[in-house]
PDB file of N, CA, C and O in Angstrom, chain B, residues numbered from 101:
ATOM      1  N   UNK B 101      73.667  97.208 100.902  1.00  0.00           N
ATOM      2  CA  UNK B 101      73.893  96.910 102.316  1.00  0.00           C
ATOM      3  C   UNK B 101      72.822  97.593 103.156  1.00  0.00           C
ATOM      4  O   UNK B 101      72.580  98.794 103.034  1.00  0.00           O
ATOM      5  N   UNK B 102      72.197  96.810 103.997  1.00  0.00           N
ATOM      6  CA  UNK B 102      71.132  97.373 104.827  1.00  0.00           C
ATOM      7  C   UNK B 102      71.708  98.275 105.911  1.00  0.00           C
ATOM      8  O   UNK B 102      72.818  98.067 106.402  1.00  0.00           O
ATOM      9  N   UNK B 103      70.919  99.279 106.266  1.00  0.00           N
ATOM     10  CA  UNK B 103      71.315 100.147 107.369  1.00  0.00           C
ATOM     11  C   UNK B 103      70.889  99.498 108.676  1.00  0.00           C
ATOM     12  O   UNK B 103      69.703  99.269 108.914  1.00  0.00           O
ATOM     13  N   UNK B 104      71.868  99.205 109.514  1.00  0.00           N
ATOM     14  CA  UNK B 104      71.567  98.527 110.771  1.00  0.00           C
ATOM     15  C   UNK B 104      71.502  99.552 111.895  1.00  0.00           C
ATOM     16  O   UNK B 104      72.474 100.258 112.163  1.00  0.00           O
ATOM     17  N   UNK B 105      70.352  99.625 112.546  1.00  0.00           N
ATOM     18  CA  UNK B 105      70.169 100.585 113.627  1.00  0.00           C
ATOM     19  C   UNK B 105      70.148  99.851 114.961  1.00  0.00           C
ATOM     20  O   UNK B 105      69.308  98.981 115.191  1.00  0.00           O
ATOM     21  N   UNK B 106      71.078 100.210 115.833  1.00  0.00           N
ATOM     22  CA  UNK B 106      71.138  99.573 117.143  1.00  0.00           C
ATOM     23  C   UNK B 106      70.778 100.583 118.222  1.00  0.00           C
ATOM     24  O   UNK B 106      70.997 101.785 118.075  1.00  0.00           O
ATOM     25  N   UNK B 107      70.218 100.062 119.313  1.00  0.00           N
ATOM     26  CA  UNK B 107      69.713 100.962 120.343  1.00  0.00           C
ATOM     27  C   UNK B 107      70.844 101.639 121.111  1.00  0.00           C
ATOM     28  O   UNK B 107      70.744 102.810 121.478  1.00  0.00           O
ATOM     29  N   UNK B 108      71.914 100.897 121.347  1.00  0.00           N
ATOM     30  CA  UNK B 108      72.973 101.433 122.195  1.00  0.00           C
ATOM     31  C   UNK B 108      74.249 101.627 121.392  1.00  0.00           C
ATOM     32  O   UNK B 108      74.587 100.815 120.532  1.00  0.00           O
ATOM     33  N   UNK B 109      74.951 102.714 121.687  1.00  0.00           N
ATOM     34  CA  UNK B 109      76.181 103.017 120.953  1.00  0.00           C
ATOM     35  C   UNK B 109      77.227 101.943 121.198  1.00  0.00           C
ATOM     36  O   UNK B 109      78.002 101.619 120.298  1.00  0.00           O
ATOM     37  N   UNK B 110      77.260 101.385 122.409  1.00  0.00           N
ATOM     38  CA  UNK B 110      78.238 100.346 122.723  1.00  0.00           C
ATOM     39  C   UNK B 110      78.026  99.129 121.834  1.00  0.00           C
ATOM     40  O   UNK B 110      78.989  98.507 121.387  1.00  0.00           O
ATOM     41  N   UNK B 111      76.765  98.788 121.577  1.00  0.00           N
ATOM     42  CA  UNK B 111      76.477  97.651 120.700  1.00  0.00           C
ATOM     43  C   UNK B 111      76.903  97.973 119.271  1.00  0.00           C
ATOM     44  O   UNK B 111      77.430  97.110 118.568  1.00  0.00           O
ATOM     45  N   UNK B 112      76.676  99.205 118.845  1.00  0.00           N
ATOM     46  CA  UNK B 112      77.033  99.593 117.488  1.00  0.00           C
ATOM     47  C   UNK B 112      78.541  99.545 117.304  1.00  0.00           C
ATOM     48  O   UNK B 112      79.027  99.052 116.286  1.00  0.00           O
ATOM     49  N   UNK B 113      79.287 100.054 118.280  1.00  0.00           N
ATOM     50  CA  UNK B 113      80.743 100.063 118.168  1.00  0.00           C
ATOM     51  C   UNK B 113      81.291  98.640 118.203  1.00  0.00           C
ATOM     52  O   UNK B 113      82.247  98.316 117.499  1.00  0.00           O
ATOM     53  N   UNK B 114      80.673  97.792 119.033  1.00  0.00           N
ATOM     54  CA  UNK B 114      81.119  96.400 119.111  1.00  0.00           C
ATOM     55  C   UNK B 114      80.850  95.686 117.795  1.00  0.00           C
ATOM     56  O   UNK B 114      81.690  94.920 117.322  1.00  0.00           O
ATOM     57  N   UNK B 115      79.678  95.930 117.196  1.00  0.00           N
ATOM     58  CA  UNK B 115      79.338  95.310 115.919  1.00  0.00           C
ATOM     59  C   UNK B 115      80.289  95.778 114.826  1.00  0.00           C
ATOM     60  O   UNK B 115      80.734  94.989 113.993  1.00  0.00           O
ATOM     61  N   UNK B 116      80.595  97.072 114.841  1.00  0.00           N
ATOM     62  CA  UNK B 116      81.491  97.628 113.828  1.00  0.00           C
ATOM     63  C   UNK B 116      82.879  97.012 113.965  1.00  0.00           C
ATOM     64  O   UNK B 116      83.514  96.680 112.964  1.00  0.00           O
ATOM     65  N   UNK B 117      83.346  96.861 115.189  1.00  0.00           N
ATOM     66  CA  UNK B 117      84.673  96.288 115.413  1.00  0.00           C
ATOM     67  C   UNK B 117      84.727  94.848 114.907  1.00  0.00           C
ATOM     68  O   UNK B 117      85.695  94.451 114.260  1.00  0.00           O
ATOM     69  N   UNK B 118      83.696  94.076 115.198  1.00  0.00           N
ATOM     70  CA  UNK B 118      83.658  92.684 114.737  1.00  0.00           C
ATOM     71  C   UNK B 118      83.585  92.624 113.215  1.00  0.00           C
ATOM     72  O   UNK B 118      84.239  91.787 112.592  1.00  0.00           O
ATOM     73  N   UNK B 119      82.788  93.512 112.615  1.00  0.00           N
ATOM     74  CA  UNK B 119      82.626  93.509 111.169  1.00  0.00           C
ATOM     75  C   UNK B 119      83.943  93.839 110.484  1.00  0.00           C
ATOM     76  O   UNK B 119      84.348  93.158 109.542  1.00  0.00           O
ATOM     77  N   UNK B 120      84.615  94.894 110.962  1.00  0.00           N
ATOM     78  CA  UNK B 120      85.888  95.297 110.359  1.00  0.00           C
ATOM     79  C   UNK B 120      86.927  94.201 110.547  1.00  0.00           C
ATOM     80  O   UNK B 120      87.695  93.904 109.632  1.00  0.00           O
ATOM     81  N   UNK B 121      86.951  93.596 111.743  1.00  0.00           N
ATOM     82  CA  UNK B 121      87.921  92.534 112.004  1.00  0.00           C
ATOM     83  C   UNK B 121      87.694  91.364 111.061  1.00  0.00           C
ATOM     84  O   UNK B 121      88.650  90.802 110.526  1.00  0.00           O
ATOM     85  N   UNK B 122      86.444  90.995 110.856  1.00  0.00           N
ATOM     86  CA  UNK B 122      86.133  89.881 109.956  1.00  0.00           C
ATOM     87  C   UNK B 122      86.535  90.205 108.524  1.00  0.00           C
ATOM     88  O   UNK B 122      87.030  89.333 107.809  1.00  0.00           O
ATOM     89  N   UNK B 123      86.329  91.454 108.094  1.00  0.00           N
ATOM     90  CA  UNK B 123      86.700  91.853 106.744  1.00  0.00           C
ATOM     91  C   UNK B 123      88.213  91.771 106.566  1.00  0.00           C
ATOM     92  O   UNK B 123      88.692  91.337 105.518  1.00  0.00           O
ATOM     93  N   UNK B 124      88.965  92.184 107.581  1.00  0.00           N
ATOM     94  CA  UNK B 124      90.427  92.127 107.504  1.00  0.00           C
ATOM     95  C   UNK B 124      90.885  90.675 107.430  1.00  0.00           C
ATOM     96  O   UNK B 124      91.784  90.337 106.660  1.00  0.00           O
ATOM     97  N   UNK B 125      90.262  89.822 108.234  1.00  0.00           N
ATOM     98  CA  UNK B 125      90.641  88.407 108.234  1.00  0.00           C
ATOM     99  C   UNK B 125      90.379  87.789 106.864  1.00  0.00           C
ATOM    100  O   UNK B 125      91.175  86.983 106.382  1.00  0.00           O
ATOM    101  N   UNK B 126      89.269  88.162 106.237  1.00  0.00           N
ATOM    102  CA  UNK B 126      88.929  87.598 104.932  1.00  0.00           C
ATOM    103  C   UNK B 126      89.953  88.001 103.873  1.00  0.00           C
ATOM    104  O   UNK B 126      90.262  87.210 102.981  1.00  0.00           O
ATOM    105  N   UNK B 127      90.482  89.224 103.961  1.00  0.00           N
ATOM    106  CA  UNK B 127      91.386  89.699 102.917  1.00  0.00           C
ATOM    107  C   UNK B 127      92.840  89.341 103.192  1.00  0.00           C
ATOM    108  O   UNK B 127      93.685  89.490 102.310  1.00  0.00           O
ATOM    109  N   UNK B 128      93.147  88.872 104.394  1.00  0.00           N
ATOM    110  CA  UNK B 128      94.521  88.462 104.684  1.00  0.00           C
ATOM    111  C   UNK B 128      94.846  87.170 103.938  1.00  0.00           C
ATOM    112  O   UNK B 128      93.997  86.286 103.831  1.00  0.00           O
ATOM    113  N   UNK B 129      96.055  87.058 103.427  1.00  0.00           N
ATOM    114  CA  UNK B 129      96.464  85.851 102.692  1.00  0.00           C
ATOM    115  C   UNK B 129      96.666  84.663 103.633  1.00  0.00           C
ATOM    116  O   UNK B 129      97.010  83.571 103.183  1.00  0.00           O
TER     117      UNK B 129
END
């Protein structure tokens, strides 16, 4: 997994939230 560096913390937190949400959706039955 590549290390993604974002300029702003708000963008990083938003990306992390979307990523985690997508992972949860994928694993839900």
